[in-house]
C-alpha positions in Angstrom: 0.0 0.0 0.0 1.3 3.4 -1.0 -0.5 6.8 -1.1 0.2 10.5 -1.2 -2.3 12.7 0.6 -2.6 16.3 1.8 -1.8 16.8 5.5 -4.7 19.1 5.9 -7.1 16.5 4.6 -5.5 14.0 7.0 -5.9 16.4 10.0 -9.6 16.8 9.2 -10.2 13.1 9.1 -8.1 12.5 12.3 -10.2 15.1 14.1 -13.3 12.9 13.4 -11.7 9.6 14.4 -10.0 10.8 17.5 -13.1 11.0 19.7 -14.1 7.5 18.8 -10.9 5.7 19.7 -11.3 4.0 23.1 -9.3 5.3 26.1 -9.0 1.7 27.4 -9.6 -0.6 24.5 -11.3 -3.9 25.3 -9.0 -5.6 22.7 -5.7 -4.1 21.5 -6.6 -4.0 17.8 -9.3 -1.4 18.5 -6.6 1.1 19.6 -5.6 1.2 15.9 -6.9 2.8 12.8 -7.5 0.6 9.7 -6.1 2.0 6.5 -7.5 0.6 3.2 -6.6 1.6 -0.3 -9.1 0.1 -2.8 -10.1 0.8 -6.4 -13.1 2.8 -4.9 -10.9 5.1 -2.7 -8.8 5.5 0.4 -10.6 4.7 3.7 -9.8 5.1 7.4 -11.8 3.2 10.0 -11.9 3.3 13.8 -14.1 1.4 16.2 -14.7 1.1 20.0 -16.9 -2.0 19.2 -20.1 0.0 19.9 -19.4 2.7 17.3 -17.7 2.2 14.0 -16.7 5.2 11.8 -15.4 4.9 8.2 -14.1 8.0 6.5 -13.1 8.4 2.8 -10.4 10.7 1.8 -9.0 11.9 -1.5 -5.4 10.8 -2.3 -3.0 9.8 -5.0 -3.1 6.1 -5.0 0.1 4.2 -6.0 -0.5 0.8 -4.5 -3.6 -0.9 -3.0 -3.5 -2.6 0.4 -4.6 -2.6 4.0 -2.9 -2.1 7.4 -3.6 -1.1 11.0 -1.4 1.2 13.0 -1.7 2.8 16.5 -4.4 5.4 16.3 -3.6 8.0 19.0 0.1 8.2 18.1 -0.6 8.5 14.4 -3.2 11.3 15.1 -0.8 13.1 17.4 1.9 13.1 14.7 -0.4 14.2 11.9 -1.5 17.2 14.0 2.1 18.4 14.2 2.9 18.0 10.5 3.3 21.1 8.3 0.9 21.7 5.4 2.6 19.5 2.9 2.0 16.3 1.0 2.3 13.2 3.2 3.3 9.8 1.7 2.2 6.7 3.6 3.9 3.5 2.7 3.2 0.0 4.0 6.3 -2.1 4.4 6.3 -5.8 5.5 5.6 -5.2 9.2 5.7 -1.5 9.5 4.3 1.7 8.0 6.3 4.8 7.0 4.9 8.3 7.1 7.0 10.7 5.0 6.5 14.4 5.0 9.0 16.8 3.3 12.4 15.9 4.9 11.0 13.8 7.8 10.2 10.1 8.0 8.4 8.3 10.8 7.9 4.5 11.2 5.0 2.8 13.0 4.7 -1.0 13.7 1.7 -2.5 12.0 -0.9 -4.7 13.7 -2.6 -7.6 11.9 -5.4 -6.0 9.9 -7.1 -9.3 9.6 -7.9 -9.0 13.4 -9.6 -5.6 13.0 -13.4 -5.9 13.5 -15.4 -6.1 10.3 -17.8 -3.3 9.4 -21.1 -4.4 11.0 -23.8 -5.6 8.6 -26.9 -3.5 8.8 -30.5 -3.8 7.8 -32.6 -0.7 8.3 -36.3 -0.6 9.2 -36.9 3.1 9.0 -35.0 5.9 7.2 -35.2 9.7 7.5 -33.2 12.6 6.2 -32.1 15.5 8.5 -30.3 18.7 7.8 -26.9 18.5 9.5 -27.1 21.9 11.2 -30.6 21.1 12.6 -29.4 17.6 13.8 -26.4 19.1 15.6 -28.6 21.8 17.2 -31.2 19.1 18.3 -28.5 17.0 19.9 -26.8 19.9 21.6 -30.1 21.2 23.2 -31.0 17.9 24.8 -27.7 16.1 25.6 -26.9 18.2 28.7 -30.0 16.8 30.5 -28.7 13.2 30.2 -26.7 11.4 33.0 -24.5 8.8 31.3 -23.9 7.2 34.8 -27.6 6.7 35.6 -28.1 3.1 36.9 -31.2 2.6 34.7 -30.0 2.0 31.2 -33.0 3.7 29.5 -32.0 7.0 31.0 -28.4 6.9 29.9 -29.1 8.1 26.4 -31.5 10.4 24.4 -34.8 9.3 22.9 -35.2 9.7 19.2 -38.9 9.6 18.6 -40.3 9.6 15.0 -43.8 10.9 14.9 -46.1 11.2 11.9 -45.1 14.8 11.2 -42.0 15.5 13.4 -38.7 14.1 14.6 -38.4 14.6 18.4 -35.2 14.4 20.4 -35.6 14.1 24.2 -33.1 14.0 27.1 -33.9 13.6 30.8 -32.3 12.8 34.1 -35.7 12.4 35.7 -35.5 15.8 37.4 -35.4 17.8 34.2 -36.2 17.2 30.6 -35.4 18.9 27.2 -37.4 18.4 24.1 -36.3 19.5 20.6 -38.9 19.1 17.9 -38.1 19.1 14.2 -41.3 19.7 12.3 -41.4 18.1 8.9 -43.5 18.6 5.8 -42.9 14.9 5.1 -45.2 12.4 6.7 -43.6 9.4 8.3 -45.9 6.4 7.9 -44.3 4.3 10.7 -43.8 5.8 14.2 -40.5 4.6 15.7 -38.5 5.1 18.9 -34.9 4.4 19.7 -32.4 5.3 22.4 -29.1 7.0 21.3 -26.1 6.4 23.6 -24.6 9.5 25.2 -21.2 9.0 23.5 -22.9 8.5 20.1 -24.7 11.8 20.5 -21.4 13.6 21.1 -20.0 12.0 17.9 -23.0 13.0 15.9 -22.8 16.6 17.0 -19.1 16.7 16.0 -19.7 15.2 12.6 -22.9 17.1 11.5 -22.1 20.1 9.2 -24.5 22.8 8.2 -25.4 22.8 4.5 -25.5 19.0 4.2 -28.3 16.5 4.7 -27.7 13.4 6.8 -29.3 10.1 5.9 -30.3 8.2 9.0 -31.4 4.5 9.0 -32.6 2.7 12.1 -32.6 -1.1 12.6 -33.6 -3.3 15.5 -30.3 -2.8 17.5 -28.3 -0.4 15.3 -28.5 3.0 13.7 -26.5 4.3 10.7 -25.6 8.0 9.9 -24.4 8.7 6.4 -22.6 12.0 6.4 -20.6 13.4 3.5 -17.6 11.1 3.2 -18.3 9.6 6.6 -20.2 6.4 7.5 -21.1 5.9 11.2 -22.8 2.7 12.5 -23.6 2.4 16.2 -25.3 0.1 18.7 -28.5 1.5 20.2 -29.4 1.4 23.9 -32.0 -1.1 24.9 -35.1 0.0 26.7 -36.8 2.7 24.5 -40.1 1.1 25.6 -39.2 2.0 29.2 -38.5 5.6 28.5 -41.2 7.7 30.2 -44.1 9.2 28.2 -42.5 12.7 28.0 -45.8 14.3 26.8 -47.2 13.5 30.2 -44.3 15.1 32.0 -44.8 18.5 30.3 -47.3 20.6 32.2 -50.5 21.7 30.6 -49.9 25.3 29.4 -53.5 26.2 30.2 -52.8 25.7 33.9 -49.6 27.9 34.1 -48.9 31.5 34.8 -46.2 33.1 32.7 -43.3 35.5 33.4 -41.2 37.0 30.6 -37.5 37.5 31.5 -34.5 38.8 29.6 -32.2 35.9 29.1 -28.8 37.5 29.4 -29.8 39.5 32.5 -31.1 36.3 34.2 -28.1 34.3 33.2 -25.5 36.9 34.5 -27.5 37.3 37.7 -27.6 33.5 38.3 -23.9 33.2 37.6 -23.1 35.8 40.3 -25.4 34.6 43.0 -24.5 30.9 42.4 -21.0 31.8 43.7 -22.7 31.8 47.1 -24.0 28.2 46.9 -22.1 25.2 48.2 -22.3 21.4 48.0 -24.6 21.4 51.1 -26.6 24.5 50.1 -27.0 24.2 46.4 -30.2 26.1 45.9 -31.3 29.4 44.4 -34.7 30.8 45.5 -36.8 32.7 42.9 -39.5 35.0 44.3 -41.8 36.1 41.4 -43.9 39.2 42.0 -45.6 41.8 39.8 -43.0 42.8 37.2 -40.1 41.8 39.5 -38.0 38.7 40.2 -35.8 38.4 43.3 -33.1 35.8 43.3 -31.4 34.8 46.5 -29.0 32.3 48.1 -28.6 31.8 51.8 -25.7 29.5 52.6 -24.2 29.2 56.1 -21.0 27.8 54.5 -20.5 30.8 52.2 -22.8 33.7 52.8 -25.8 35.4 51.3 -26.7 36.9 47.9 -29.8 38.8 46.8 -30.5 40.4 43.4 -33.6 41.9 41.9 -34.4 42.1 38.2 -37.3 43.6 36.2 -39.5 41.1 34.4 -42.9 41.1 32.7 -45.4 39.4 35.1 -48.9 40.9 35.5 -50.3 38.8 38.3 -50.6 40.1 41.9 -50.2 36.6 43.3 -46.5 36.0 44.2 -44.8 32.7 43.7 -41.7 31.2 45.3 -39.6 28.5 43.5 -36.2 27.0 44.2 -33.7 25.2 41.9 -30.1 24.1 41.8 -28.6 27.0 39.9 -27.2 24.8 37.1 -30.7 23.7 36.2 -31.4 27.2 35.1 -28.0 28.2 33.8 -27.6 25.0 31.6 -30.9 25.8 29.8 -30.1 29.5 29.4 -26.8 28.7 27.7 -28.8 26.6 25.1 -31.7 29.0 24.6 -31.3 31.2 21.5 -33.9 33.9 22.1 -33.3 37.2 23.8 -36.3 36.7 26.1 -37.3 33.6 28.1 -40.8 32.5 29.0 -41.1 30.9 32.5 -44.3 29.0 33.1 -45.2 27.8 36.6 -48.2 26.8 38.7 -46.9 26.0 42.3 -43.8 25.5 44.3 -44.2 21.7 44.0 -45.0 21.4 40.3 -42.7 21.3 37.3 -42.0 24.5 35.4 -41.5 25.0 31.7 -39.0 27.3 30.1 -38.6 28.3 26.4 -37.6 31.2 24.2 -40.4 33.6 23.6 -40.0 33.1 19.8 -39.2 29.4 19.8 -41.7 26.7 19.4 -39.3 23.9 18.7 -37.4 23.8 22.0 -38.9 23.2 25.5 -37.3 22.7 28.9 -39.0 21.2 32.0 -37.5 21.2 35.5 -38.8 20.0 38.9 -38.3 22.6 41.7 -36.6 21.8 45.0 -38.5 21.9 48.3 -38.6 25.4 49.8 -37.2 25.8 53.3 
């Protein structure tokens, strides 16, 4: 095997593969990257046994062949190379990487031991714009706890409805829902659970301006990006995921306050400095056109701030939350003004941008002292 490839193109591919390589590989061969030069092109493949990514890259092909070399060391080297042509040559038991006046040699592993690309049969297929897909993943992934004992809460739900694609993340105390409304009608409703790591990989791969073909099978899901093929194992237990529609409070029963996002975010960041591990609670006192945020922590001290809001009801309402519950959502919300919907101190709230109908956040308050 012998090729010549641009170092910039290699760096781009290595950036994709790097996050997939396992930190502690279950079998040594999965610490490597499979290089394949075929008539159809030059391909690099990495796997952690649950996710397998195959990327094609343009090159000047001199000799066909296959080899596996240590992934992380190769990627670290490629990142440091100048913007020059790189020649990769397979010798008998080693691989040479030549760039300008430098030559580096890696030992080769047995490519026959590298796991084969999983066979896949899809039941349902959809097409999603890459920018929309990345946005959907980003807006729900922060609500997921990958260490949750119950497996059906360790990932995000992908729920295909008749006229929408819904992404949901929850840790049972808060929930994010991102809805992609589609003009296309989906004949077969379908649910699957996306692993937390896979969601991070998808977010990294998805580019604006390209559509992503998604195919879902019984235990696997495939994403076809431009020049990149990703096949992954799904989490079991989508049938055990809670009915998220029942978690969302009925908007008819709520009172609403309108709050400037940046003002609320900066205020929360300041007063959260006065929380501690033992006293991790921000109190929100909502009154007519005013919101008072306060923290009382014997370990640290006290903080009180008042901001102007739009709230026309004379009945005041107190709520309490861990500050990160609010801060995390505000970092994701895109609108300048936030709508806060609430009914009582013991009932879940909803938060969303005042101009956004596709993104909704639900959080359960803490008990007031």
